[in-house]
C-alpha positions in Angstrom: -8.2 40.9 56.7 -11.1 38.9 57.0 -11.9 37.2 60.4 -15.4 36.4 60.1 -18.6 38.0 60.8 -19.6 39.4 63.8 -23.1 40.9 65.0 -21.2 42.8 67.7 -23.4 46.0 68.1 -22.0 48.9 69.5 -22.5 50.2 72.9 -21.6 53.4 75.6 -18.1 53.5 77.0 -20.1 52.8 80.6 -21.8 49.6 79.4 -18.9 48.2 77.8 -16.9 48.9 81.1 -19.6 47.5 83.4 -19.4 44.2 80.9 -15.9 43.6 80.9 -15.8 44.3 84.8 -18.6 41.4 85.1 -16.5 39.1 82.9 -13.6 39.7 84.7 -15.3 38.7 88.1 -16.6 35.4 86.5 -13.4 34.7 85.0 -11.5 34.9 88.8 -14.7 32.9 90.3 -14.0 30.2 87.3 -10.3 30.2 88.3 -11.3 29.7 92.3 -12.4 26.5 91.3 -8.8 25.2 91.1 -8.9 25.3 95.0 -11.2 22.4 94.7 -8.5 19.9 93.7 -8.8 20.7 90.0 -5.2 20.3 88.2 -3.8 23.1 86.4 -1.7 21.9 83.5 1.3 24.0 82.8 4.0 23.5 80.2 7.3 24.8 81.3 11.2 24.1 80.4 9.9 21.1 78.0 7.8 19.4 80.8 4.4 19.5 81.8 3.3 19.5 85.4 -0.2 19.2 86.8 -0.4 22.0 89.7 -2.8 21.5 92.4 -3.1 25.4 92.9 -5.2 26.6 95.9 -4.0 30.4 96.0 -5.3 33.6 94.1 -5.2 34.0 90.3 -2.8 36.9 90.5 -0.6 35.3 92.8 -1.2 37.7 95.5 -4.2 37.7 98.0 -4.4 41.2 98.1 -4.1 42.1 94.7 -6.3 39.7 94.3 -9.0 41.2 96.6 -8.2 44.8 94.7 -9.0 43.6 91.5 -12.1 41.3 92.7 -13.3 44.0 94.6 -13.2 46.9 91.5 -14.9 44.3 89.2 -17.8 43.9 91.8 -17.9 47.5 92.3 -18.1 48.3 88.4 -20.2 45.8 87.4 -22.7 46.8 90.6 -24.9 48.5 87.8 -25.5 45.0 86.3 -25.7 43.0 89.4 -27.4 45.0 91.7 -28.4 43.1 94.8 -26.0 40.3 94.4 -22.6 42.3 94.5 -22.6 42.6 98.5 -23.2 38.7 98.3 -20.0 38.8 96.3 -17.9 40.7 98.3 -18.8 38.6 101.2 -17.5 35.3 99.4 -14.2 37.1 98.6 -14.1 37.5 102.5 -14.6 33.9 102.8 -12.2 33.1 100.0 -9.4 35.2 102.1 -9.9 33.7 105.6 -9.7 30.3 104.3 -6.6 30.9 102.6 -4.8 32.7 105.5 -6.5 29.7 108.2 -5.1 27.0 105.8 -8.5 25.8 104.2 -7.5 26.6 100.8 -10.9 24.8 99.5 -12.8 27.7 101.0 -11.8 29.6 98.1 -12.8 27.1 96.0 -16.9 26.9 97.6 -16.4 30.8 97.5 -15.9 30.3 93.5 -18.4 28.3 93.4 -21.5 30.3 95.2 -20.4 33.3 93.4 -20.8 31.5 89.9 -24.3 30.1 91.2 -25.4 33.6 92.4 -24.1 35.4 89.2 -26.0 32.9 86.9 -28.9 33.2 88.8 -29.0 36.7 88.9 -28.4 37.2 85.1 -30.7 34.1 84.1 -32.9 36.4 82.1 -29.9 37.5 79.9 -29.8 34.3 78.1 -26.6 31.8 78.0 -25.2 33.4 75.1 -24.8 36.7 76.2 -23.7 35.3 79.9 -20.8 33.1 77.7 -19.9 36.4 75.7 -19.4 38.6 78.9 -17.2 35.8 80.5 -15.1 35.6 77.1 -14.6 39.4 77.7 -13.4 38.9 80.9 -10.7 36.1 79.7 -9.3 38.4 77.1 -8.4 41.0 80.4 -6.4 37.7 81.5 -5.5 36.7 78.2 -3.7 40.1 76.7 -1.1 40.1 79.9 0.0 36.8 79.5 0.2 37.0 75.7 2.3 39.9 76.1 4.5 38.8 78.6 4.9 35.5 76.8 6.1 37.1 73.6 8.6 39.5 75.3 9.9 36.3 77.2 10.3 34.5 73.6 12.2 37.6 72.6 14.3 37.8 75.2 13.4 40.9 77.0 11.4 39.4 80.1 12.5 37.5 83.0 11.4 33.5 83.0 10.0 33.8 86.1 7.5 36.8 85.5 6.5 35.1 82.4 5.9 31.6 84.1 3.9 33.5 87.3 1.7 35.3 84.0 1.5 32.1 82.2 0.4 30.3 85.8 -2.6 32.4 86.2 -4.2 32.2 82.5 -4.0 28.7 82.9 -5.5 28.5 86.4 -8.7 30.6 85.0 -8.8 28.1 81.8 -8.2 24.7 84.0 -11.6 24.0 84.7 -12.8 24.5 81.5 -9.6 22.5 79.7 -10.4 19.4 82.2 -14.4 20.1 80.9 -14.0 20.5 77.2 -12.3 17.0 76.9 -15.7 15.3 77.9 -17.5 17.6 76.2 -15.8 16.5 73.0 -16.1 13.1 73.6 -20.1 13.3 74.6 -20.4 16.0 71.3 -18.9 13.1 69.2 -21.3 10.3 70.3 -24.2 13.1 69.8 -23.0 13.6 66.3 -22.7 9.9 65.4 -26.3 9.6 66.6 -27.7 12.2 64.1 -25.6 10.8 61.4 -27.4 6.8 62.2 -30.6 9.2 62.1 -29.7 10.2 58.8 -29.9 13.9 59.8 -26.8 15.1 57.8 -27.7 18.4 55.3 -26.7 19.1 52.0 -23.7 21.4 52.2 -24.3 25.1 52.2 -21.3 26.1 51.0 -20.3 28.4 48.1 -18.4 27.5 45.2 -14.6 28.1 44.3 -11.9 29.2 46.8 -11.7 31.7 49.4 -10.0 35.0 48.6 -6.7 35.7 49.7 -7.3 37.6 52.2 -9.4 34.9 54.2 -6.2 32.8 54.8 -3.3 34.5 54.0 -3.0 36.6 57.0 -3.6 33.8 59.4 -1.2 31.7 57.1 1.6 34.3 57.5 1.2 34.5 61.4 1.7 31.0 61.8 4.9 31.4 59.8 5.7 34.1 62.4 5.0 31.7 65.1 7.6 29.0 63.8 10.1 31.9 63.1 9.4 33.4 66.5 10.8 29.8 68.4 14.0 30.3 66.4 15.1 33.8 67.0 18.4 34.2 68.3 17.5 35.1 71.8 15.0 32.2 72.2 17.0 29.8 70.4 20.6 31.2 70.1 21.8 27.7 68.3 19.2 27.5 66.1 18.3 24.0 67.9 15.3 21.7 67.1 12.3 22.6 68.6 10.4 19.8 67.1 10.8 16.2 68.3 10.2 14.7 64.9 13.2 16.8 63.7 15.4 14.5 65.1 14.0 11.3 63.8 13.5 12.8 60.1 16.9 14.2 60.2 18.2 10.4 61.2 16.1 9.2 58.1 17.9 12.1 55.8 21.2 11.0 57.1 20.7 7.5 55.9 19.6 8.6 52.2 22.9 10.2 52.2 24.6 7.1 52.9 22.7 4.4 51.4 20.5 6.0 48.7 16.7 6.6 49.0 15.1 3.2 48.6 17.3 1.3 50.7 16.9 4.0 53.5 12.9 3.5 53.1 13.1 0.1 53.5 15.4 0.4 56.6 12.5 2.5 58.2 9.6 0.6 57.5 7.5 2.4 60.1 7.3 5.4 58.1 5.3 4.4 55.4 5.1 7.3 53.6 7.1 7.2 50.1 5.5 10.4 48.6 6.4 12.3 51.6 9.5 11.0 52.1 10.6 11.1 48.7 9.9 15.2 48.8 11.9 15.5 52.0 14.8 14.0 50.4 14.7 16.7 47.5 14.2 19.3 49.8 17.0 18.6 51.6 19.2 18.6 48.8 18.4 21.9 48.2 18.0 23.5 51.6 21.3 21.4 53.0 20.6 21.9 56.6 18.3 19.6 58.2 17.1 21.5 61.1 16.7 24.9 58.8 14.5 22.4 56.5 12.6 20.4 59.2 12.2 22.9 61.9 11.6 26.4 59.7 11.5 25.9 56.1 8.8 23.0 56.2 6.8 24.1 59.0 6.5 27.9 57.4 5.3 25.9 54.2 3.3 24.1 55.9 1.8 26.8 58.1 0.7 28.4 54.8 -1.2 25.4 53.3 -2.8 24.8 56.4 -4.3 28.5 56.2 -5.5 27.6 53.0 -6.8 24.4 53.2 -8.7 24.9 56.5 -10.4 28.1 54.9 -11.3 26.6 51.5 -13.1 23.8 53.4 -15.1 25.9 55.6 -15.9 27.9 52.2 -17.1 24.9 50.4 -18.9 23.0 53.2 -20.3 26.0 55.1 -19.6 29.7 53.5 -17.4 32.6 53.9 -18.9 33.5 57.5 -16.6 30.7 58.5 -13.7 30.6 56.3 -11.9 33.1 57.8 -12.2 32.2 61.5 -11.2 28.5 60.3 -7.7 29.6 59.1 -7.0 31.5 62.4 -7.9 28.6 64.5 -6.4 26.1 62.2 -3.0 28.3 62.6 -3.0 29.4 66.1 -5.5 26.4 67.9 -4.1 22.7 69.0 -3.0 22.0 65.6 -0.4 24.3 65.8 0.7 23.7 69.5 1.2 19.8 68.6 2.6 20.3 65.2 5.7 22.8 66.7 6.0 20.8 69.9 5.8 17.1 68.8 6.2 17.4 65.0 4.0 15.3 63.1 5.3 16.5 60.0 3.6 14.0 57.6 0.3 14.4 59.3 0.6 18.5 58.9 0.8 18.0 55.4 -1.8 15.0 55.1 -4.6 17.0 57.3 -4.0 19.7 54.6 -4.8 17.7 51.7 -7.6 15.4 53.8 -9.4 18.6 54.2 -9.1 19.8 50.2 -10.2 16.2 49.5 -13.3 16.0 51.2 -14.4 19.4 50.2 -13.0 18.8 46.2 -15.3 20.4 43.9 -15.0 17.3 41.3 -14.5 13.6 41.3 -11.2 13.8 39.4 -9.3 16.2 41.8 -11.1 14.1 44.9 -9.5 11.0 43.6 -6.1 12.9 42.9 -6.1 14.6 46.2 -7.0 10.9 48.0 -4.1 9.2 46.6 -1.7 12.1 47.3 -2.9 12.2 50.8 -2.6 8.5 51.0 0.8 8.6 50.0 1.7 11.2 52.2 0.1 9.7 55.6 -2.2 6.6 55.0 -4.2 7.0 58.3 -5.1 10.4 58.2 -6.2 9.3 54.5 -8.7 6.7 55.9 -9.7 8.3 58.7 -11.4 11.1 56.3 -12.1 9.1 53.6 -14.4 6.8 55.8 -15.5 9.9 57.4 -16.9 11.2 54.2 -18.4 7.9 52.9 -20.4 7.7 56.3 -21.6 11.3 55.6 -22.4 10.8 52.1 -24.2 7.4 53.3 -26.3 9.5 55.9 -27.0 12.4 53.2 -28.2 9.7 50.9 -26.3 9.9 48.1 -22.9 9.6 46.7 -21.8 7.3 49.3 -20.7 4.3 46.6 -19.0 6.5 44.1 -16.8 8.0 47.1 -16.3 4.2 48.4 -15.2 3.2 44.8 -13.0 6.4 44.4 -11.1 5.9 48.2 -10.7 2.3 47.4 -9.1 2.7 44.0 -6.5 5.6 45.6 -6.0 3.5 48.8 -5.0 0.5 46.8 -2.8 2.5 44.6 -1.1 3.6 47.7 -0.8 0.7 49.3 0.9 -0.7 46.3 3.6 2.1 46.4 4.1 1.4 50.2 4.5 -2.0 49.5 6.6 -1.7 47.1 9.1 -0.1 49.0 9.1 -2.1 51.6 6.9 -0.3 54.3 4.5 -1.6 56.6 0.7 -0.5 56.6 0.0 -0.8 60.9 1.6 2.4 61.6 -0.5 3.6 64.6 0.3 1.4 67.4 -2.0 -1.8 68.4 -4.5 -1.5 70.4 -4.2 -1.4 74.1 -3.9 -5.4 75.2 -5.7 -4.6 78.4 -8.0 -1.8 77.2 -9.4 -1.3 80.9 -5.9 -0.3 82.1 -7.0 3.0 80.3 -10.5 2.7 79.9 -12.2 5.2 77.2 -12.8 8.0 77.7 -10.2 8.4 80.0 -7.7 7.4 77.7 -8.8 10.3 75.5 -8.5 12.8 78.6 -5.1 11.7 79.0 -3.9 11.7 75.5 -5.0 15.4 75.2 -3.8 16.6 78.1 -0.3 14.8 78.7 1.0 13.8 75.3 2.9 16.6 73.0 3.3 18.5 76.2 -0.6 19.0 76.4 -0.2 20.5 72.9 -4.0 19.4 71.8 -5.3 21.1 74.8 -6.8 24.9 73.8 -9.8 25.3 75.7 -11.6 28.4 73.6 -11.3 26.1 70.5 -11.9 22.5 72.1 -15.7 24.1 73.7 -16.4 25.6 70.5 -16.0 22.2 68.6 -17.8 20.9 71.3 -21.0 22.4 70.3 -22.9 20.1 67.6 -23.7 23.1 65.5 -26.3 22.5 62.5 -26.1 21.5 59.9 -24.0 18.6 60.0 -21.2 18.3 57.4 -19.0 15.8 56.4 -16.4 17.4 59.4 -18.8 15.9 62.0 -18.8 12.5 60.4 -15.0 12.9 60.1 -14.7 14.2 63.7 -17.2 11.5 65.2 -15.5 8.5 63.5 -12.2 9.5 65.1 -13.4 10.2 68.2 -15.8 7.0 68.8 -12.6 4.9 67.2 -10.1 5.9 70.2 -12.1 3.6 72.6 -9.4 0.7 72.3 -6.4 2.6 71.9 -3.6 3.6 74.5 -3.7 7.4 75.5 -0.4 7.9 73.4 -2.0 6.8 70.8 -5.4 8.3 71.2 -3.6 11.8 71.0 -2.0 10.8 67.6 -5.3 10.0 66.4 -7.3 13.0 67.5 -4.4 15.1 66.0 -6.4 14.3 62.8 -10.0 15.7 64.0 -11.0 18.7 61.8 -11.5 20.6 65.6 -10.7 24.1 64.1 -13.0 23.9 61.3 -16.0 22.7 63.4 -15.3 25.7 65.9 -15.6 28.0 63.5 -18.8 26.8 62.4 -19.9 26.6 65.6 -19.1 30.1 66.5 -21.2 31.4 63.5 -24.0 29.3 64.6 -23.3 30.6 68.5 -23.7 34.1 67.0 -26.7 33.8 65.7 -28.2 32.5 69.1 -27.0 35.6 71.3 -23.4 35.3 71.3 -22.4 38.9 70.8 -18.3 37.9 70.9 -16.6 39.5 68.0 -14.6 36.8 66.0 -11.3 38.8 66.9 -12.0 38.2 70.8 -11.9 34.6 69.5 -8.7 34.6 67.8 -6.7 36.3 70.6 -8.0 34.1 73.3 -7.1 31.2 71.4 -3.6 32.6 70.3 -3.3 33.7 73.8 -3.5 30.4 75.2 -1.1 28.9 72.3 1.9 31.5 72.9 2.0 30.8 76.5 2.2 27.0 75.6 5.0 27.8 73.3 6.6 29.9 75.8 7.3 26.8 77.5 8.9 24.9 74.5 12.5 25.5 75.2 14.6 24.2 72.3 15.7 20.4 72.5 19.5 20.0 73.8 21.5 17.1 74.9 21.1 13.6 73.6 19.7 11.9 71.7 19.1 15.7 70.0 23.0 16.3 69.6 23.1 13.8 67.1 21.0 16.3 64.7 23.6 19.0 65.5 26.6 16.4 64.8 24.9 15.4 61.2 24.8 19.3 60.5 28.7 19.4 61.7 27.8 21.6 64.8 29.0 19.3 67.4 32.3 17.3 68.0 
């Protein structure tokens, strides 16, 4: 199993303990910032809540004080003269908590971070970030473990919710900041592209070995199956929202035939994808098993392969392994499993292979398939590829011709079946109602139950790591395209952004500049946040979801 290159060097046990303790201290100080009024996103029982949390990260002041004090003592060899000041700040936070001035806890956290940053300034930003990530690992592992045990029916809900809240309190500041950084990074990338700073791809030919992507793909399959185990989902109810809509379409096909059903659903505008579902439904039979288990599992494998292949061809071997893991465990997995976006799921994999195609013929064929499966995903990646080629100074006209031919062919098929071509909702009538970039902020944090919010992945993707590739062009085009759209549409468009691929490349870039965090630690942080999110996705029940069960003969 290949996760990614790591330059992490071995160290003595004492040094490791000190550094992990310091990292935990930094993570606790960051978590205290939520007491300043920063909302904490929490998805539970299929609802997302934003909690103004002015308590301690563990939920218990005394336990928090004990953990904090132990972290300061263990890391005193690194902090030196700053250690007493940090203990004093914890006392100030406790006093504020017990006197009703919870905001003092936030002030203590902010001052503590300033003191630590100043004390450790000579060690460099990379070392400081790596140390903090080690602290987040200590918070992630318990939350990840309890979430997994809860989904398997072996832990009480109250315990799972409490542990998840602790992790989300620790990540809340980074979660909100990461979205603004994503928008800013898109603008910076666009500026570099305008200045024609794109570089020739330094990737490899061919495709990565299965060891680079298959373990990640199988882990993604495990995530899909996990939410359908008898303890968590005894009735095999749908978890994905779009299962309802596609099941309704397949039942219409059974009654009226495929061609007429497509014309009755002009908003779908994806004839090839719908026909594929129709054929698969005749093989599988049970719509929920097909749309909520079989199809997502297959898409996880394809997504891992496509992400790894794109990273292999555009960047190299170092990014290929990590890209697969971030694709199946990061924001794509969270949003796809929660909301569905079945056509997007397949189209993103095809689009990644399209822009990384090694020959013009493969590019045209993949472009046609992508356009027939999901026209908007095709358009976003095709335009991004043309922009990148123009910035690089070669191949722009050839790509424009190829994508235009594929797009016109797909458009002809869509119009033949009576589908529409404007399936992304119209821009907001009053742009000022939710101005850019607030629409992006709300789209990421609110829609799909906050499924696009995965702070470790988003923060990495926000790093504009050189050299620019076609992924940067696609990303910049997608983010800047969001300006006139409502939050719900912004979320649907940003879903197509190749954030996991960019995050994998940014990690490799940062590794060469002082970030000595092993790749497996990044994977655990991303997976842990995803598991805490999935634990709150109770299966869909009641109306209108019961109509799916009626279709399969389980109701009434």
